[in-house]
N, C-alpha and C positions, 0 to 999 in steps of 0.2 A: 140422713145418716143415722145409723144406730147409735145409741147412747151408752156410754160407759157408766159405771156406778156413781161417778162423781158429777154426772150431768153433762159432761163434755163429749165431743164425738169419740166414738170407739176407734181405736187404731187397729187395723187388720188388713189383710190382703183380700179385700172384698169390694164389690161394686157398691155396697151399702155401708162403707166405713171410710175413714180417713186413711186411704191407702190405694194400692193398685193390685189388680189380678195379674199374676205373673205367668200362669200356665193355662193351657186349655184353649178351646176355640174362641173364647171371649177375653183373651189376655189383653190388658190395657197398654202394654209396652212391648217394644222390640229392642233387644240389646244388640250392641255392635259386636264386632269380632273380638274385642277385648272385654266382653261381658259388662259393658257400661251402658247406662241409659244416656242418650244424647238428645239435645233439643230437636224437636221436629219428628220424633219417633214414638210418641205416645206419652201418656201420663195419666193423672187422676182426672176423670171427667167432672166437669162443673157446668152449671148453667149460668150464663153471664147476664146480669142486670134484672131480668124479669123471671121470677120463679114460676109464673104461669106457663112459661115455655118449656118447662121440664118435660121429659117424656112421661106419659101417664104412669108407667110402672114405678117411677121414682118420685112423682109428685104426690104430696100428702093429700089424702081424701078431702080435708077441710079447705084445700086451695081450689077445689073445683075440678071435676073430671079426673081426679087422681085415684090411684089404686093403692098407694103406699100407706102403711101405718107408721112409717119412720118419721121422726121429727125433721124439720127443716132448719138448716143452719146457714148463716151468711158470714162471709169474710171479705173485707175490702182488700183489693189486690195489694195495697200498700202493706198489708199485714203478712205478705208472703216473704218479705225480706229480699236481700239481693241475690240469693242463690236459687230462687224459684221464679218462674214466670208463667203467665197465662198466654196460651196461643189459641186464638179463635180458629177453629177448623171448619165450622159450618154454622150459619145462623147464629143462634144464641148459645151454641155448644162450644165449650173450650176445654183445654187440657192444661192442667198444672204440670209443668215440666221443669227439669233442671235448667238453670241458665247456662250451664257448661256441662260437658260430659262428667258423669259420676257413676261410681259403682251403685248397684241397686240398693244395697243396705244403707249407703250414705243418703241417697235420695229419700228412702223411706224415713230415715231419721230427720231429714229436713221437713218432710210433711208432718211428722209427729210433733216437731217443735212448734208448729203453728196452732196446735190444739187449743191452747188457752185463748187464742184470739178469735176463734169461731164463736158467733153469737146465735143462740137459738131464737128462731122466729116463731111466734105463736099466731093463731088466727087473729086477723085484724091488723097485724104489724107488717105484712108483706110489702107494703108500699112505702114504709118509712125509710 
């Protein structure tokens, strides 16, 4: 994820930030008829457990076979709180989704509220 000036993850509607893409061919979410994000319909992409399984475009170069210059951050799922959940959709890929239907702005606020709990991982720390 990209880093804000305070060293924490940047909050933005981007695949490279703490947030989701909401428009275009690579949108991360699908809203229901009431313009809410519901569980099972998309969220913020994460790699679960093993950062070496990240897609090369998102994996830091120092982690091996990666292409990204962005730092690596980790968050234990207990740090998500009760309003967010992780749904594994394939292999080591998961989606941080709302635990219940929510308006997009509220979901984005919940993601942003986790910002202080993300820990930057540096070379040599990935297995800790």
